[in-house]
TORTI-54329 format. One record per residue (C-alpha): chain; y, x, z. Coordinates in steps of 0.2 Angstrom, whole numbers. Layout:
% residues N
[pt 'A' [Y X Z]]
...
This chain:
% residues 725
[pt 'A' [138 15 128]]
[pt 'A' [150 18 114]]
[pt 'A' [166 8 115]]
[pt 'A' [167 6 97]]
[pt 'A' [152 7 85]]
[pt 'A' [135 12 93]]
[pt 'A' [126 26 85]]
[pt 'A' [108 22 79]]
[pt 'A' [93 33 78]]
[pt 'A' [78 26 69]]
[pt 'A' [61 33 72]]
[pt 'A' [44 31 65]]
[pt 'A' [32 36 79]]
[pt 'A' [15 44 76]]
[pt 'A' [5 42 65]]
[pt 'A' [6 32 49]]
[pt 'A' [4 43 33]]
[pt 'A' [4 61 29]]
[pt 'A' [9 61 11]]
[pt 'A' [24 49 11]]
[pt 'A' [37 41 23]]
[pt 'A' [34 24 29]]
[pt 'A' [49 15 22]]
[pt 'A' [55 4 36]]
[pt 'A' [68 16 43]]
[pt 'A' [74 20 26]]
[pt 'A' [77 2 22]]
[pt 'A' [87 -1 38]]
[pt 'A' [97 15 35]]
[pt 'A' [101 9 17]]
[pt 'A' [107 -8 24]]
[pt 'A' [118 0 36]]
[pt 'A' [125 11 22]]
[pt 'A' [131 -5 14]]
[pt 'A' [141 -9 30]]
[pt 'A' [149 8 31]]
[pt 'A' [139 12 47]]
[pt 'A' [131 29 49]]
[pt 'A' [113 32 56]]
[pt 'A' [100 45 58]]
[pt 'A' [81 44 55]]
[pt 'A' [66 54 59]]
[pt 'A' [47 53 55]]
[pt 'A' [40 60 72]]
[pt 'A' [23 58 66]]
[pt 'A' [25 71 52]]
[pt 'A' [35 82 64]]
[pt 'A' [21 82 77]]
[pt 'A' [8 86 63]]
[pt 'A' [18 100 56]]
[pt 'A' [20 108 74]]
[pt 'A' [2 106 78]]
[pt 'A' [-5 112 61]]
[pt 'A' [4 128 61]]
[pt 'A' [-1 146 67]]
[pt 'A' [9 144 83]]
[pt 'A' [3 126 86]]
[pt 'A' [-16 131 84]]
[pt 'A' [-13 146 95]]
[pt 'A' [-7 135 108]]
[pt 'A' [-21 122 105]]
[pt 'A' [-35 136 107]]
[pt 'A' [-26 143 122]]
[pt 'A' [-26 125 130]]
[pt 'A' [-44 122 126]]
[pt 'A' [-49 139 133]]
[pt 'A' [-40 137 149]]
[pt 'A' [-47 119 152]]
[pt 'A' [-64 125 154]]
[pt 'A' [-70 109 145]]
[pt 'A' [-88 110 139]]
[pt 'A' [-88 108 120]]
[pt 'A' [-101 102 107]]
[pt 'A' [-110 114 96]]
[pt 'A' [-97 110 83]]
[pt 'A' [-83 113 95]]
[pt 'A' [-90 129 100]]
[pt 'A' [-92 135 82]]
[pt 'A' [-74 131 79]]
[pt 'A' [-68 141 94]]
[pt 'A' [-78 156 88]]
[pt 'A' [-69 154 71]]
[pt 'A' [-52 154 80]]
[pt 'A' [-45 169 71]]
[pt 'A' [-50 162 54]]
[pt 'A' [-41 146 58]]
[pt 'A' [-25 155 64]]
[pt 'A' [-26 166 48]]
[pt 'A' [-28 151 36]]
[pt 'A' [-18 137 43]]
[pt 'A' [0 141 37]]
[pt 'A' [-6 145 19]]
[pt 'A' [-16 129 18]]
[pt 'A' [-1 119 24]]
[pt 'A' [10 127 12]]
[pt 'A' [-3 123 -2]]
[pt 'A' [-3 105 3]]
[pt 'A' [16 105 2]]
[pt 'A' [14 110 -16]]
[pt 'A' [23 126 -13]]
[pt 'A' [9 138 -15]]
[pt 'A' [-2 132 -30]]
[pt 'A' [-11 148 -33]]
[pt 'A' [-20 146 -16]]
[pt 'A' [-31 133 -25]]
[pt 'A' [-41 146 -33]]
[pt 'A' [-45 154 -16]]
[pt 'A' [-48 138 -7]]
[pt 'A' [-59 131 -21]]
[pt 'A' [-71 146 -20]]
[pt 'A' [-77 140 -3]]
[pt 'A' [-76 157 5]]
[pt 'A' [-59 156 12]]
[pt 'A' [-58 141 24]]
[pt 'A' [-68 141 40]]
[pt 'A' [-80 127 39]]
[pt 'A' [-86 115 53]]
[pt 'A' [-95 98 53]]
[pt 'A' [-84 89 40]]
[pt 'A' [-89 101 26]]
[pt 'A' [-107 94 28]]
[pt 'A' [-100 81 16]]
[pt 'A' [-97 94 2]]
[pt 'A' [-115 95 -3]]
[pt 'A' [-116 76 -5]]
[pt 'A' [-100 75 -15]]
[pt 'A' [-104 90 -27]]
[pt 'A' [-106 77 -40]]
[pt 'A' [-88 72 -38]]
[pt 'A' [-81 90 -41]]
[pt 'A' [-88 90 -59]]
[pt 'A' [-73 79 -64]]
[pt 'A' [-61 87 -52]]
[pt 'A' [-49 102 -57]]
[pt 'A' [-48 117 -46]]
[pt 'A' [-32 111 -38]]
[pt 'A' [-40 94 -33]]
[pt 'A' [-55 102 -27]]
[pt 'A' [-45 113 -16]]
[pt 'A' [-35 99 -9]]
[pt 'A' [-50 90 -4]]
[pt 'A' [-58 105 4]]
[pt 'A' [-41 108 13]]
[pt 'A' [-42 89 19]]
[pt 'A' [-59 92 26]]
[pt 'A' [-52 108 35]]
[pt 'A' [-38 98 43]]
[pt 'A' [-50 84 48]]
[pt 'A' [-61 97 57]]
[pt 'A' [-46 103 67]]
[pt 'A' [-43 84 71]]
[pt 'A' [-60 82 77]]
[pt 'A' [-58 97 89]]
[pt 'A' [-42 90 96]]
[pt 'A' [-50 73 99]]
[pt 'A' [-65 81 108]]
[pt 'A' [-56 94 118]]
[pt 'A' [-38 88 122]]
[pt 'A' [-33 71 116]]
[pt 'A' [-46 57 113]]
[pt 'A' [-32 46 106]]
[pt 'A' [-28 58 91]]
[pt 'A' [-30 52 73]]
[pt 'A' [-19 56 57]]
[pt 'A' [-15 38 54]]
[pt 'A' [-22 28 69]]
[pt 'A' [-16 37 84]]
[pt 'A' [-23 27 100]]
[pt 'A' [-26 12 88]]
[pt 'A' [-39 5 100]]
[pt 'A' [-26 2 113]]
[pt 'A' [-15 -8 102]]
[pt 'A' [-28 -18 92]]
[pt 'A' [-31 -36 99]]
[pt 'A' [-23 -31 115]]
[pt 'A' [-21 -49 123]]
[pt 'A' [-19 -40 140]]
[pt 'A' [-6 -26 142]]
[pt 'A' [-16 -18 157]]
[pt 'A' [-26 -5 148]]
[pt 'A' [-11 1 138]]
[pt 'A' [-1 0 154]]
[pt 'A' [-13 12 163]]
[pt 'A' [-14 24 148]]
[pt 'A' [5 25 148]]
[pt 'A' [5 29 166]]
[pt 'A' [-8 43 164]]
[pt 'A' [-2 61 162]]
[pt 'A' [5 65 145]]
[pt 'A' [-9 70 133]]
[pt 'A' [-8 86 122]]
[pt 'A' [0 76 108]]
[pt 'A' [11 66 119]]
[pt 'A' [19 83 126]]
[pt 'A' [23 89 108]]
[pt 'A' [30 71 104]]
[pt 'A' [42 70 118]]
[pt 'A' [48 88 116]]
[pt 'A' [52 84 98]]
[pt 'A' [61 68 103]]
[pt 'A' [71 77 116]]
[pt 'A' [78 89 103]]
[pt 'A' [82 75 92]]
[pt 'A' [91 65 106]]
[pt 'A' [101 80 111]]
[pt 'A' [106 84 93]]
[pt 'A' [111 66 89]]
[pt 'A' [117 58 105]]
[pt 'A' [112 40 100]]
[pt 'A' [117 24 109]]
[pt 'A' [102 15 102]]
[pt 'A' [85 21 97]]
[pt 'A' [76 9 85]]
[pt 'A' [57 11 84]]
[pt 'A' [47 4 70]]
[pt 'A' [28 0 74]]
[pt 'A' [20 -5 57]]
[pt 'A' [2 -4 64]]
[pt 'A' [-8 -5 80]]
[pt 'A' [-9 14 79]]
[pt 'A' [9 16 81]]
[pt 'A' [11 6 97]]
[pt 'A' [5 18 110]]
[pt 'A' [16 32 104]]
[pt 'A' [31 20 102]]
[pt 'A' [30 15 120]]
[pt 'A' [28 33 125]]
[pt 'A' [44 37 116]]
[pt 'A' [53 22 125]]
[pt 'A' [45 28 142]]
[pt 'A' [52 45 140]]
[pt 'A' [69 39 135]]
[pt 'A' [70 27 150]]
[pt 'A' [66 41 162]]
[pt 'A' [77 54 154]]
[pt 'A' [91 45 145]]
[pt 'A' [93 28 154]]
[pt 'A' [109 24 146]]
[pt 'A' [101 24 128]]
[pt 'A' [95 7 123]]
[pt 'A' [78 5 115]]
[pt 'A' [73 -8 102]]
[pt 'A' [56 -10 94]]
[pt 'A' [51 -20 78]]
[pt 'A' [40 -18 63]]
[pt 'A' [24 -26 57]]
[pt 'A' [14 -25 73]]
[pt 'A' [28 -35 82]]
[pt 'A' [29 -47 68]]
[pt 'A' [11 -52 69]]
[pt 'A' [5 -48 87]]
[pt 'A' [20 -51 98]]
[pt 'A' [27 -68 93]]
[pt 'A' [21 -76 109]]
[pt 'A' [25 -61 121]]
[pt 'A' [26 -66 139]]
[pt 'A' [22 -49 147]]
[pt 'A' [37 -42 157]]
[pt 'A' [30 -25 160]]
[pt 'A' [33 -21 141]]
[pt 'A' [51 -20 145]]
[pt 'A' [49 -5 157]]
[pt 'A' [48 4 140]]
[pt 'A' [59 -5 128]]
[pt 'A' [75 -16 130]]
[pt 'A' [73 -27 115]]
[pt 'A' [59 -32 103]]
[pt 'A' [64 -40 86]]
[pt 'A' [54 -50 74]]
[pt 'A' [53 -51 55]]
[pt 'A' [67 -45 44]]
[pt 'A' [77 -32 54]]
[pt 'A' [94 -32 45]]
[pt 'A' [102 -47 54]]
[pt 'A' [94 -44 71]]
[pt 'A' [100 -26 70]]
[pt 'A' [118 -30 66]]
[pt 'A' [118 -43 80]]
[pt 'A' [111 -31 92]]
[pt 'A' [124 -17 87]]
[pt 'A' [138 -30 90]]
[pt 'A' [131 -34 107]]
[pt 'A' [130 -16 112]]
[pt 'A' [148 -14 106]]
[pt 'A' [153 -29 117]]
[pt 'A' [157 -40 103]]
[pt 'A' [142 -53 105]]
[pt 'A' [134 -62 119]]
[pt 'A' [116 -58 123]]
[pt 'A' [111 -76 120]]
[pt 'A' [118 -74 102]]
[pt 'A' [105 -62 96]]
[pt 'A' [93 -66 82]]
[pt 'A' [74 -67 84]]
[pt 'A' [74 -55 99]]
[pt 'A' [65 -53 115]]
[pt 'A' [71 -45 131]]
[pt 'A' [69 -47 150]]
[pt 'A' [81 -57 160]]
[pt 'A' [78 -58 179]]
[pt 'A' [60 -52 177]]
[pt 'A' [56 -65 164]]
[pt 'A' [53 -62 145]]
[pt 'A' [66 -72 136]]
[pt 'A' [67 -76 117]]
[pt 'A' [85 -75 111]]
[pt 'A' [89 -83 94]]
[pt 'A' [106 -91 96]]
[pt 'A' [114 -81 81]]
[pt 'A' [121 -92 68]]
[pt 'A' [120 -79 54]]
[pt 'A' [106 -81 41]]
[pt 'A' [95 -67 35]]
[pt 'A' [102 -54 23]]
[pt 'A' [99 -59 4]]
[pt 'A' [88 -47 -5]]
[pt 'A' [103 -42 -17]]
[pt 'A' [112 -37 -1]]
[pt 'A' [100 -26 8]]
[pt 'A' [105 -10 -1]]
[pt 'A' [95 5 -8]]
[pt 'A' [82 13 4]]
[pt 'A' [90 29 10]]
[pt 'A' [77 43 14]]
[pt 'A' [91 55 19]]
[pt 'A' [86 65 35]]
[pt 'A' [68 65 31]]
[pt 'A' [60 82 25]]
[pt 'A' [53 75 9]]
[pt 'A' [46 92 4]]
[pt 'A' [36 93 20]]
[pt 'A' [24 79 17]]
[pt 'A' [6 84 14]]
[pt 'A' [-3 79 -2]]
[pt 'A' [-21 77 4]]
[pt 'A' [-34 69 -6]]
[pt 'A' [-47 56 -4]]
[pt 'A' [-61 57 -17]]
[pt 'A' [-73 43 -12]]
[pt 'A' [-61 29 -17]]
[pt 'A' [-49 30 -32]]
[pt 'A' [-37 18 -24]]
[pt 'A' [-37 26 -7]]
[pt 'A' [-33 42 -16]]
[pt 'A' [-17 35 -22]]
[pt 'A' [-13 31 -4]]
[pt 'A' [-15 49 2]]
[pt 'A' [-11 59 -13]]
[pt 'A' [7 62 -19]]
[pt 'A' [25 57 -12]]
[pt 'A' [28 39 -17]]
[pt 'A' [45 30 -16]]
[pt 'A' [41 13 -8]]
[pt 'A' [51 -2 -14]]
[pt 'A' [49 -21 -13]]
[pt 'A' [51 -31 -29]]
[pt 'A' [53 -48 -20]]
[pt 'A' [53 -53 -2]]
[pt 'A' [38 -63 5]]
[pt 'A' [23 -70 -6]]
[pt 'A' [27 -81 -21]]
[pt 'A' [9 -89 -19]]
[pt 'A' [9 -91 0]]
[pt 'A' [-7 -102 1]]
[pt 'A' [-21 -90 5]]
[pt 'A' [-30 -98 20]]
[pt 'A' [-35 -81 29]]
[pt 'A' [-17 -74 28]]
[pt 'A' [-2 -76 40]]
[pt 'A' [7 -87 28]]
[pt 'A' [16 -97 42]]
[pt 'A' [26 -81 46]]
[pt 'A' [44 -79 39]]
[pt 'A' [40 -62 32]]
[pt 'A' [27 -70 20]]
[pt 'A' [33 -88 18]]
[pt 'A' [51 -85 15]]
[pt 'A' [50 -80 -4]]
[pt 'A' [65 -73 -12]]
[pt 'A' [66 -63 -28]]
[pt 'A' [80 -53 -36]]
[pt 'A' [84 -48 -54]]
[pt 'A' [76 -34 -64]]
[pt 'A' [92 -25 -68]]
[pt 'A' [96 -24 -49]]
[pt 'A' [79 -17 -45]]
[pt 'A' [79 -4 -59]]
[pt 'A' [97 1 -52]]
[pt 'A' [88 4 -36]]
[pt 'A' [74 13 -44]]
[pt 'A' [86 25 -53]]
[pt 'A' [96 28 -37]]
[pt 'A' [80 32 -27]]
[pt 'A' [75 44 -41]]
[pt 'A' [92 53 -40]]
[pt 'A' [91 53 -21]]
[pt 'A' [73 59 -19]]
[pt 'A' [70 69 -35]]
[pt 'A' [54 59 -36]]
[pt 'A' [49 46 -50]]
[pt 'A' [33 39 -42]]
[pt 'A' [35 21 -34]]
[pt 'A' [23 11 -24]]
[pt 'A' [30 -7 -25]]
[pt 'A' [24 -14 -8]]
[pt 'A' [24 -32 -11]]
[pt 'A' [11 -44 -4]]
[pt 'A' [8 -49 -22]]
[pt 'A' [21 -44 -35]]
[pt 'A' [27 -59 -46]]
[pt 'A' [20 -57 -64]]
[pt 'A' [37 -63 -72]]
[pt 'A' [47 -51 -62]]
[pt 'A' [35 -36 -66]]
[pt 'A' [37 -40 -84]]
[pt 'A' [56 -40 -83]]
[pt 'A' [56 -24 -73]]
[pt 'A' [45 -16 -85]]
[pt 'A' [56 -21 -100]]
[pt 'A' [71 -15 -90]]
[pt 'A' [63 2 -87]]
[pt 'A' [58 4 -105]]
[pt 'A' [75 -2 -111]]
[pt 'A' [84 12 -100]]
[pt 'A' [71 25 -106]]
[pt 'A' [66 29 -89]]
[pt 'A' [51 39 -84]]
[pt 'A' [43 30 -69]]
[pt 'A' [25 31 -62]]
[pt 'A' [21 15 -52]]
[pt 'A' [7 4 -44]]
[pt 'A' [7 -12 -34]]
[pt 'A' [-2 -27 -27]]
[pt 'A' [-5 -42 -38]]
[pt 'A' [-14 -59 -39]]
[pt 'A' [-26 -60 -54]]
[pt 'A' [-15 -72 -63]]
[pt 'A' [-19 -79 -80]]
[pt 'A' [-2 -73 -85]]
[pt 'A' [-8 -55 -85]]
[pt 'A' [-12 -56 -103]]
[pt 'A' [-18 -41 -114]]
[pt 'A' [0 -39 -120]]
[pt 'A' [8 -40 -103]]
[pt 'A' [-4 -26 -97]]
[pt 'A' [0 -15 -112]]
[pt 'A' [19 -18 -108]]
[pt 'A' [16 -13 -89]]
[pt 'A' [7 3 -94]]
[pt 'A' [21 8 -106]]
[pt 'A' [33 6 -91]]
[pt 'A' [23 18 -80]]
[pt 'A' [10 7 -71]]
[pt 'A' [-6 16 -67]]
[pt 'A' [-15 5 -54]]
[pt 'A' [-15 -12 -47]]
[pt 'A' [-24 -19 -32]]
[pt 'A' [-28 -38 -30]]
[pt 'A' [-39 -49 -19]]
[pt 'A' [-55 -55 -27]]
[pt 'A' [-60 -58 -9]]
[pt 'A' [-77 -67 -9]]
[pt 'A' [-83 -67 -27]]
[pt 'A' [-88 -85 -26]]
[pt 'A' [-79 -100 -34]]
[pt 'A' [-83 -112 -19]]
[pt 'A' [-76 -100 -7]]
[pt 'A' [-61 -95 -18]]
[pt 'A' [-56 -113 -18]]
[pt 'A' [-58 -114 1]]
[pt 'A' [-47 -99 3]]
[pt 'A' [-35 -107 -9]]
[pt 'A' [-34 -91 -19]]
[pt 'A' [-29 -100 -35]]
[pt 'A' [-41 -89 -45]]
[pt 'A' [-59 -90 -51]]
[pt 'A' [-72 -77 -53]]
[pt 'A' [-70 -79 -72]]
[pt 'A' [-51 -77 -72]]
[pt 'A' [-52 -61 -61]]
[pt 'A' [-65 -54 -73]]
[pt 'A' [-54 -57 -88]]
[pt 'A' [-38 -51 -80]]
[pt 'A' [-46 -36 -74]]
[pt 'A' [-52 -32 -91]]
[pt 'A' [-34 -34 -98]]
[pt 'A' [-28 -21 -85]]
[pt 'A' [-43 -9 -89]]
[pt 'A' [-41 -10 -107]]
[pt 'A' [-23 -5 -105]]
[pt 'A' [-29 10 -95]]
[pt 'A' [-23 4 -78]]
[pt 'A' [-35 7 -63]]
[pt 'A' [-41 -9 -55]]
[pt 'A' [-44 -10 -36]]
[pt 'A' [-51 -26 -28]]
[pt 'A' [-50 -31 -10]]
[pt 'A' [-66 -39 -5]]
[pt 'A' [-71 -50 10]]
[pt 'A' [-87 -56 18]]
[pt 'A' [-89 -67 33]]
[pt 'A' [-77 -81 28]]
[pt 'A' [-80 -97 38]]
[pt 'A' [-96 -106 31]]
[pt 'A' [-100 -92 20]]
[pt 'A' [-119 -91 18]]
[pt 'A' [-130 -76 16]]
[pt 'A' [-134 -82 -2]]
[pt 'A' [-115 -82 -6]]
[pt 'A' [-113 -64 1]]
[pt 'A' [-127 -58 -10]]
[pt 'A' [-121 -67 -25]]
[pt 'A' [-103 -59 -22]]
[pt 'A' [-111 -42 -21]]
[pt 'A' [-120 -45 -38]]
[pt 'A' [-103 -51 -46]]
[pt 'A' [-95 -35 -39]]
[pt 'A' [-110 -25 -46]]
[pt 'A' [-107 -33 -63]]
[pt 'A' [-88 -30 -63]]
[pt 'A' [-91 -12 -60]]
[pt 'A' [-105 -11 -73]]
[pt 'A' [-94 -18 -86]]
[pt 'A' [-80 -6 -82]]
[pt 'A' [-67 -19 -77]]
[pt 'A' [-66 -14 -59]]
[pt 'A' [-64 4 -54]]
[pt 'A' [-62 3 -35]]
[pt 'A' [-65 -9 -21]]
[pt 'A' [-66 -11 -2]]
[pt 'A' [-76 -23 8]]
[pt 'A' [-69 -29 25]]
[pt 'A' [-76 -43 37]]
[pt 'A' [-65 -58 38]]
[pt 'A' [-54 -58 53]]
[pt 'A' [-47 -74 60]]
[pt 'A' [-28 -73 64]]
[pt 'A' [-18 -85 74]]
[pt 'A' [-5 -88 61]]
[pt 'A' [-16 -91 46]]
[pt 'A' [-21 -109 41]]
[pt 'A' [-38 -106 47]]
[pt 'A' [-32 -100 64]]
[pt 'A' [-20 -115 65]]
[pt 'A' [-33 -128 59]]
[pt 'A' [-50 -121 64]]
[pt 'A' [-58 -138 63]]
[pt 'A' [-55 -140 44]]
[pt 'A' [-65 -124 42]]
[pt 'A' [-79 -129 53]]
[pt 'A' [-77 -115 66]]
[pt 'A' [-74 -114 85]]
[pt 'A' [-61 -102 92]]
[pt 'A' [-68 -94 107]]
[pt 'A' [-52 -88 115]]
[pt 'A' [-40 -102 112]]
[pt 'A' [-28 -97 126]]
[pt 'A' [-15 -84 121]]
[pt 'A' [-14 -68 132]]
[pt 'A' [3 -63 139]]
[pt 'A' [4 -48 127]]
[pt 'A' [-3 -47 109]]
[pt 'A' [-9 -63 101]]
[pt 'A' [-16 -63 83]]
[pt 'A' [-34 -58 81]]
[pt 'A' [-45 -73 87]]
[pt 'A' [-63 -73 91]]
[pt 'A' [-73 -87 83]]
[pt 'A' [-90 -94 80]]
[pt 'A' [-96 -99 63]]
[pt 'A' [-108 -114 65]]
[pt 'A' [-117 -109 49]]
[pt 'A' [-126 -96 59]]
[pt 'A' [-125 -82 46]]
[pt 'A' [-125 -65 54]]
[pt 'A' [-111 -58 44]]
[pt 'A' [-110 -41 53]]
[pt 'A' [-127 -36 47]]
[pt 'A' [-121 -35 29]]
[pt 'A' [-108 -23 33]]
[pt 'A' [-117 -6 30]]
[pt 'A' [-126 -12 14]]
[pt 'A' [-110 -19 6]]
[pt 'A' [-100 -3 9]]
[pt 'A' [-115 9 4]]
[pt 'A' [-118 -1 -12]]
[pt 'A' [-100 -1 -17]]
[pt 'A' [-97 17 -13]]
[pt 'A' [-112 21 -25]]
[pt 'A' [-106 9 -38]]
[pt 'A' [-89 17 -39]]
[pt 'A' [-97 33 -44]]
[pt 'A' [-109 26 -56]]
[pt 'A' [-124 27 -45]]
[pt 'A' [-137 13 -41]]
[pt 'A' [-130 0 -53]]
[pt 'A' [-148 -3 -59]]
[pt 'A' [-156 -4 -42]]
[pt 'A' [-161 -21 -35]]
[pt 'A' [-149 -27 -22]]
[pt 'A' [-162 -27 -9]]
[pt 'A' [-162 -8 -9]]
[pt 'A' [-145 -8 0]]
[pt 'A' [-151 -17 15]]
[pt 'A' [-164 -14 29]]
[pt 'A' [-167 -33 31]]
[pt 'A' [-173 -47 19]]
[pt 'A' [-159 -54 9]]
[pt 'A' [-160 -69 -3]]
[pt 'A' [-162 -65 -22]]
[pt 'A' [-146 -67 -31]]
[pt 'A' [-143 -83 -41]]
[pt 'A' [-130 -74 -52]]
[pt 'A' [-137 -72 -70]]
[pt 'A' [-138 -54 -76]]
[pt 'A' [-126 -56 -90]]
[pt 'A' [-113 -67 -80]]
[pt 'A' [-98 -55 -81]]
[pt 'A' [-103 -49 -99]]
[pt 'A' [-103 -67 -105]]
[pt 'A' [-86 -70 -97]]
[pt 'A' [-78 -55 -105]]
[pt 'A' [-85 -60 -122]]
[pt 'A' [-74 -75 -123]]
[pt 'A' [-59 -73 -135]]
[pt 'A' [-41 -74 -129]]
[pt 'A' [-30 -87 -137]]
[pt 'A' [-22 -79 -152]]
[pt 'A' [-6 -89 -151]]
[pt 'A' [7 -86 -138]]
[pt 'A' [19 -98 -131]]
[pt 'A' [35 -101 -142]]
[pt 'A' [47 -94 -129]]
[pt 'A' [36 -79 -125]]
[pt 'A' [46 -62 -128]]
[pt 'A' [42 -52 -143]]
[pt 'A' [45 -33 -142]]
[pt 'A' [41 -18 -152]]
[pt 'A' [38 -2 -142]]
[pt 'A' [31 8 -157]]
[pt 'A' [41 21 -168]]
[pt 'A' [52 16 -182]]
[pt 'A' [41 14 -198]]
[pt 'A' [45 20 -215]]
[pt 'A' [38 13 -232]]
[pt 'A' [33 22 -247]]
[pt 'A' [34 11 -262]]
[pt 'A' [23 20 -275]]
[pt 'A' [9 21 -263]]
[pt 'A' [12 5 -254]]
[pt 'A' [10 14 -237]]
[pt 'A' [18 10 -221]]
[pt 'A' [19 25 -210]]
[pt 'A' [21 26 -191]]
[pt 'A' [23 43 -183]]
[pt 'A' [15 42 -166]]
[pt 'A' [15 56 -153]]
[pt 'A' [-2 63 -158]]
[pt 'A' [-4 57 -176]]
[pt 'A' [3 48 -191]]
[pt 'A' [-4 30 -194]]
[pt 'A' [-3 24 -212]]
[pt 'A' [-6 6 -217]]
[pt 'A' [-7 0 -234]]
[pt 'A' [3 -16 -236]]
[pt 'A' [12 -26 -251]]
[pt 'A' [29 -20 -254]]
[pt 'A' [38 -36 -248]]
[pt 'A' [28 -36 -232]]
[pt 'A' [32 -17 -230]]
[pt 'A' [50 -19 -232]]
[pt 'A' [51 -34 -221]]
[pt 'A' [42 -25 -207]]
[pt 'A' [53 -9 -209]]
[pt 'A' [68 -21 -207]]
[pt 'A' [61 -32 -193]]
[pt 'A' [52 -21 -181]]
[pt 'A' [67 -10 -176]]
[pt 'A' [76 -26 -172]]
[pt 'A' [63 -30 -159]]
[pt 'A' [65 -13 -150]]
[pt 'A' [72 -15 -133]]
[pt 'A' [90 -12 -132]]
[pt 'A' [105 -20 -123]]
[pt 'A' [103 -36 -132]]
[pt 'A' [91 -50 -126]]
[pt 'A' [73 -49 -132]]
[pt 'A' [68 -61 -146]]
[pt 'A' [56 -75 -144]]
[pt 'A' [39 -78 -153]]
[pt 'A' [46 -94 -160]]
[pt 'A' [61 -84 -168]]
[pt 'A' [49 -71 -174]]
[pt 'A' [39 -84 -183]]
[pt 'A' [54 -92 -191]]
[pt 'A' [60 -75 -198]]
[pt 'A' [43 -73 -206]]
[pt 'A' [43 -90 -214]]
[pt 'A' [61 -87 -220]]
[pt 'A' [56 -71 -228]]
[pt 'A' [43 -81 -238]]
[pt 'A' [28 -70 -234]]
[pt 'A' [15 -84 -234]]
[pt 'A' [4 -92 -220]]
[pt 'A' [10 -86 -203]]
[pt 'A' [-6 -90 -194]]
[pt 'A' [-16 -80 -206]]
[pt 'A' [-4 -66 -204]]
[pt 'A' [-4 -66 -185]]
[pt 'A' [-23 -67 -184]]
[pt 'A' [-26 -54 -197]]
[pt 'A' [-30 -35 -196]]
[pt 'A' [-12 -30 -200]]
[pt 'A' [-5 -38 -184]]
[pt 'A' [-20 -31 -174]]
[pt 'A' [-15 -14 -180]]
[pt 'A' [3 -17 -176]]
[pt 'A' [-1 -23 -158]]
[pt 'A' [-11 -8 -155]]
[pt 'A' [4 3 -159]]
[pt 'A' [17 -8 -148]]
[pt 'A' [20 -25 -155]]
[pt 'A' [18 -35 -139]]
[pt 'A' [21 -54 -135]]
[pt 'A' [25 -56 -116]]
């Protein structure tokens, strides 16, 4: 161990995302930068993929399969016969998905270049989607199917755990017992394991770290994380291994299984900055073991929770700027998902990931793990500081796309960040998660799109006011529809998280929820959605107080290993699982404009109740008029061009990007607008209020303000960029 400052190596184990780095290691590296401490990071998932999906990698794969003598399916046999075609095409395809060989799109899109196996059977079904896709997008989708075919062959022939984003996920999900995972880790290395440890070996020899810190965001990272730890223990026992991340935060809070520490030395929970600094001090001989923070280890064969540190967690203003140095940003693969518009954003393009605020400002949803620190400890920061970080990350990565990864981004902070982006004249493309708050007015959504917002995702959950109240979502179906309309009118894609099977939910409520969703899509205010069945978690209000929700927990005693997902019985007797296929099939079709006029019964192979939702329910909600008068302290800004006024023709002219807009207005009004509107443009000075704007109008003696504000002239001005937020 280093006598001075231990050297840290951060790794993200296989597999998370192909298109962009998971941000955990970049956040911690950025934090260490603020302390003047060097570190190194690697995305081992990406590096494994790039090695496997190469000409040399596929040659080794085919040789491995041939030597194994394994009997293959007809699909697998076909792929083996096409071996030469795969070897010829793999490097050009990967180069194309790196955006380095764009002309390949034409060859791939013709569908006579790529070898095709079972995944391409989808193409005929999805031909309708290609009509709206350009050549490049179609080629990327076909290239994605090509990679998935190879993935299927790997699973069938050499490694049943393999998956692009869920490697060995089954072993990590709801693993109350460590036994199955323990047995898998003591089995011989799989094909992917061998590649993983070879890459890890090279990194360790190059970096010579004292501490390897492994992030495990999801269950699908756990097996490979422990494989890394196992190899390190066997080959470099002097190196300490620490594990943290989303999986540990939610699943391992009651950890009692000592065998886990055959693979790692420490497991830390929640925000990683202070636990990491405390651990580094301990390894440098400057801190007692008992004075670590939120950290498990094994002492005398027993799992011990160490939390004697006096230091508080690092404030958001002090966490630093995520640092993506060391990661091969030009090597991530831009694949494409065409079935779901929001899922496409997840897989397409390289996004800088950034948090606007720590935790969730709402923090009440009863299905959510709101008792955990990473959610309940809400802490915001300032818009100027956030936009400073945005600018720094653009400079560092060369990429202006951002995914704000908040549980739910606060509307007021979103507004201020948008104003700051526009004030600095930055070009940013971004998307995030939201709650369908009333504060997302038409004007605020227009402001957000002007700052670069392209999509939002929010929880509609169960589209039933009774159940939304039981969930404590703080929204109604009516509110969701109106807010979604505001986003849609601004040109922002709207994705809804949808849930079925919440405690006491009846079959009638499930059917009515589907009808609400159908109408939202039919009325054009929801573009994308995803149904998931309610899962009971140990740290949610439902899990902590099941009697209040009329359910019975069937496995109340926590296991020694993971503890989060809980089996439960719903006394209402509704078989929620039977709705799964019909809900998902209907939504898939709705998103593509298919089947919106079909009876709901057509999506199910069992009898369902008739919906009690009126046919024009959502249309009626959307016809309601928004309050014309904003709050007095609302911010007024002008995002349009500087106008000119021609006295002889009484014409106010605005030169927009595509055209000139001319408005005929009286001279006094025209001169006042020419003088006033530029003063509302976003500059270094504070943004004026609606009350101040009204006072200026009255002082100018231009007549009745209410008539002016509700008239056609202001409507025209608002279309061009007069916003009240």
